[in-house]
C-alpha positions in Angstrom: 0.0 0.3 0.3 3.1 2.4 0.7 4.8 2.1 -2.3 0.9 2.5 -4.5 0.9 5.9 -2.5 3.9 6.8 -3.7 3.6 5.9 -6.8 0.7 8.1 -7.2 2.3 11.0 -5.1 5.2 10.9 -8.0 2.7 10.9 -11.0 1.1 13.8 -9.3 3.9 15.7 -9.3 6.2 14.8 -12.3 3.1 14.6 -14.7 2.2 17.7 -14.7 5.5 18.9 -15.5 6.4 16.3 -18.2 2.8 17.5 -20.1 3.8 21.5 -19.6 7.2 20.3 -21.0 5.7 18.9 -24.0 3.1 21.7 -25.0 5.6 24.9 -23.9 9.0 24.0 -24.9 9.7 28.3 -24.6 9.1 28.4 -21.0 10.6 31.5 -20.0 9.5 34.8 -20.9 11.7 38.6 -21.0 9.5 41.8 -22.0 10.8 45.5 -21.8 8.5 48.3 -23.3 8.8 51.7 -23.7 5.5 54.5 -23.4 4.2 57.8 -22.4 2.3 58.1 -19.1 -0.6 60.2 -18.3 -1.3 60.0 -14.5 -4.1 61.3 -12.5 -4.8 61.6 -8.6 -8.1 62.0 -7.2 -9.2 65.3 -8.2 -7.3 65.6 -11.7 -3.9 65.3 -13.7 -0.7 65.3 -11.8 1.3 65.3 -15.5 2.6 63.3 -18.1 6.2 61.7 -18.6 8.3 58.8 -20.4 7.8 55.2 -19.1 9.7 51.9 -19.3 7.8 48.6 -18.3 10.1 45.7 -17.7 9.3 42.3 -16.8 10.1 38.2 -16.1 7.8 35.2 -16.8 7.4 31.9 -16.6 4.4 30.0 -19.1 2.3 27.6 -17.4 0.6 26.7 -20.6 0.8 27.8 -24.1 -1.3 30.8 -23.3 -0.9 31.7 -19.7 2.5 33.9 -18.1 3.2 34.1 -14.4 5.6 37.5 -14.7 7.0 40.1 -12.6 6.6 43.4 -13.7 8.3 46.6 -12.6 7.4 49.9 -14.6 8.7 53.9 -14.0 6.7 56.5 -15.0 7.5 59.8 -14.7 5.0 62.9 -14.4 5.4 66.6 -14.7 2.8 69.2 -14.9 3.3 73.2 -14.3 0.3 75.5 -14.5 0.9 79.5 -13.4 -0.6 78.2 -9.9 0.9 75.2 -9.7 3.5 72.5 -10.6 3.5 68.9 -9.6 6.7 66.7 -10.7 7.5 63.3 -9.8 8.0 59.3 -10.7 6.3 56.1 -9.7 7.6 52.8 -9.8 4.9 49.9 -10.0 6.5 46.6 -8.3 4.0 44.0 -8.8 3.0 40.2 -10.2 0.3 39.2 -13.1 -1.1 37.0 -15.0 -1.1 37.4 -18.9 -2.8 35.7 -21.6 -2.0 35.4 -25.5 -4.1 34.2 -27.7 -3.1 30.9 -30.1 -2.8 32.7 -33.0 0.8 32.3 -34.6 1.3 35.3 -36.8 -0.2 38.5 -34.6 -0.9 37.3 -31.8 -3.6 39.6 -28.8 -2.0 39.5 -25.1 -4.1 41.0 -22.1 -2.7 40.9 -18.6 -4.4 41.7 -15.2 -2.5 41.6 -11.3 -1.0 43.2 -8.4 1.4 44.9 -6.8 2.6 48.6 -4.8 2.8 51.8 -6.1 5.8 53.9 -5.0 5.6 57.4 -5.6 7.9 60.0 -5.3 7.6 63.2 -6.2 6.8 67.3 -5.3 3.9 69.4 -5.9 4.8 73.6 -5.4 1.8 76.3 -4.9 3.3 79.1 -6.8 0.2 81.3 -5.1 1.8 81.1 -1.9 5.1 79.5 -2.6 4.8 76.6 -0.5 6.6 73.4 -1.4 4.8 69.6 -0.7 7.2 66.4 -0.8 4.9 63.4 -1.8 6.2 60.1 -1.2 4.0 57.3 -1.0 3.9 53.6 -1.5 0.3 52.0 -1.6 -1.4 48.6 -3.5 -2.3 49.6 -6.7 -3.4 46.9 -9.8 -2.4 46.8 -13.1 -4.0 45.7 -16.6 -2.7 45.8 -19.9 -3.5 44.4 -23.6 -2.4 44.7 -27.1 -0.5 42.8 -29.7 2.8 40.8 -30.1 3.9 40.2 -33.4 6.6 37.7 -34.0 9.7 38.5 -36.1 12.1 35.2 -35.1 11.5 32.2 -33.3 11.6 34.0 -30.3 11.3 37.6 -30.2 9.0 39.7 -30.7 7.3 43.1 -31.3 4.9 44.0 -29.3 1.9 47.2 -29.1 -0.3 47.8 -26.2 -1.9 49.6 -23.5 -0.8 49.3 -19.9 -3.2 50.6 -17.1 -2.6 51.7 -13.2 -5.3 51.6 -10.5 -4.9 52.5 -7.1 -6.0 50.0 -4.4 -5.2 51.4 -1.4 -6.9 54.6 -0.8 -5.2 56.0 2.1 -4.5 59.3 0.9 -5.8 61.5 -1.7 -3.2 63.2 -2.6 -1.3 59.8 -4.0 -1.2 59.0 -7.8 -4.8 57.5 -8.3 -4.8 56.3 -12.0 -2.3 56.3 -15.1 -2.7 54.8 -18.3 0.4 54.1 -20.6 0.4 53.6 -24.6 3.6 51.7 -25.1 5.5 49.6 -27.6 8.6 47.1 -27.3 10.3 43.8 -27.4 9.9 40.2 -26.1 12.1 37.2 -26.1 10.7 33.5 -25.2 13.5 30.7 -24.9 
C-alpha cells in the first residue's frame, strides 16, 4: 500500500511537469516596453512623462504566463498656480494571457503590486513646496498585440493601466494610462 501511494504521489508531482514540458518548449519570457504615461490623482491630472516597463515570466501553459513586472513612469505638470513633478515605480505580479494565433497574437494581463511615488507639488500662489512620498497597493492591467519577428523574438504594442487599490491618501497617484511599444523574448 505504501509503494502505491508513493507511485501515485510521484505521478501527481511529475505528471504535470512532463506534460507542461511537451506543450511549452519555451518556458521563460522577458519583455521591455517604452511608453508615454498620463497620471491622475483624485482631483485631476498630475502630469505626463516617459515610461519604461520590464518583466520576466514563466509560462505555465501555451497561453498563460505568470510574470514579475517593474514599471517606472514620470509625471510633470506646470500651470500658472501649481507644479507637479515626480516619478512612480510600480512593482508587481500579474497573470498574462495570449491568443493561440501564430502571426499576430493578442495579449492581456491583470495583476497587483505596489506604487512607490516620489515627487513634489509647488503652490505658486503661496510659494509652498510639498514633498510627496507614498507606497500604496495598486493593480495593473494591459492589452495589445504581439507580432513574432523570429522564432524567439516579438515586437509588441499595447496599453497599460494602473489603478490605486489602497485609498489611504487623496494626494497619491490614483490612476495611470500608458500606450507602449516594445519587444519580448521567449526561450
